[in-house]
Structure formats: C-alpha cells, structure tokens
C-alpha positions in Angstrom: 0.0 0.0 0.0 1.5 3.3 -1.0 1.6 6.5 1.2 -1.2 8.2 -0.6 -3.6 5.3 -0.2 -2.7 5.0 3.5 -3.1 8.7 4.1 -6.7 8.6 2.6 -7.5 5.6 4.7 -6.2 7.4 7.8 -8.6 10.3 7.0 -11.6 8.0 7.3 -13.6 8.2 10.6 -12.8 5.5 13.1 -16.2 3.7 12.9 -17.3 0.4 11.3 -20.0 1.9 9.0 -19.4 5.0 6.8 -21.5 7.2 4.7 -20.7 8.4 1.2 -20.0 11.8 2.7 -17.3 10.3 5.0 -15.6 8.7 2.0 -15.8 11.9 0.0 -14.3 13.9 2.8 -11.4 11.5 3.1 -10.7 12.0 -0.6 -11.1 15.8 -0.3 -14.1 15.9 -2.6 -16.7 18.7 -2.3 -19.6 16.5 -3.2 -20.5 12.8 -3.0 -21.5 12.6 -6.7 -18.5 10.4 -7.8 -18.9 8.2 -4.7 -22.6 7.7 -5.4 -21.9 7.0 -9.1 -19.4 4.3 -8.1 -22.0 2.7 -5.7 -24.6 2.7 -8.5 -22.2 1.1 -11.0 -21.0 -1.5 -8.5 -17.5 -0.3 -8.1 -18.1 0.3 -4.4 -20.1 -2.1 -2.2 -22.8 -0.4 -0.2 -26.3 -1.1 1.3 -29.2 1.3 1.0 -31.1 1.6 4.2 -34.0 4.0 4.5 -32.9 5.8 1.4 -29.3 6.3 2.7 -26.2 4.4 1.6 -24.1 2.6 4.3 -20.6 1.5 3.4 -18.6 -0.9 5.6 -15.1 0.3 6.6 -13.6 -2.8 4.9 -15.4 -2.0 1.6 -14.2 1.6 1.8 -10.6 0.6 2.4 -10.8 -1.9 -0.5 -12.3 0.8 -2.7 -9.5 3.3 -1.8 -6.8 0.6 -2.4 -8.2 -0.1 -5.9 -8.4 3.5 -7.0 
C-alpha cells in the first residue's frame, strides 16, 4: 500500500459503518457525486437503508486501495 492510499484511509472516521460523505471527505471531494456513481455502477459495495447508503469500513478501504 502506497503512502497516498494509506493517508486517505487514515482520514476515514474510526467507525465500522461509513457514509458516502465520510468517503468523499477522506478524498477531499466537495460532493458525493462520484462516490454515489461508483456505488450505482457496482465499483463500491454499499447497502441502501431508509434511502441512505451505508458502506462498511472494509469495503471503503478496499475501494480506496483499488483507486
């Protein structure tokens, strides 16, 4: 794992379930549009509960490592 990938992972909140906003903030993105697009195309695993996406920390870390 390179330093950039590790620094993005380190920016994630220390909780087991994350939101698209958490992931966008770690990447330094102003909006969640690209995160939501990757969820909808299947590049990022997430569950929709009550109209909101929930991402496991493990899925977020794998997504960051692959990008």
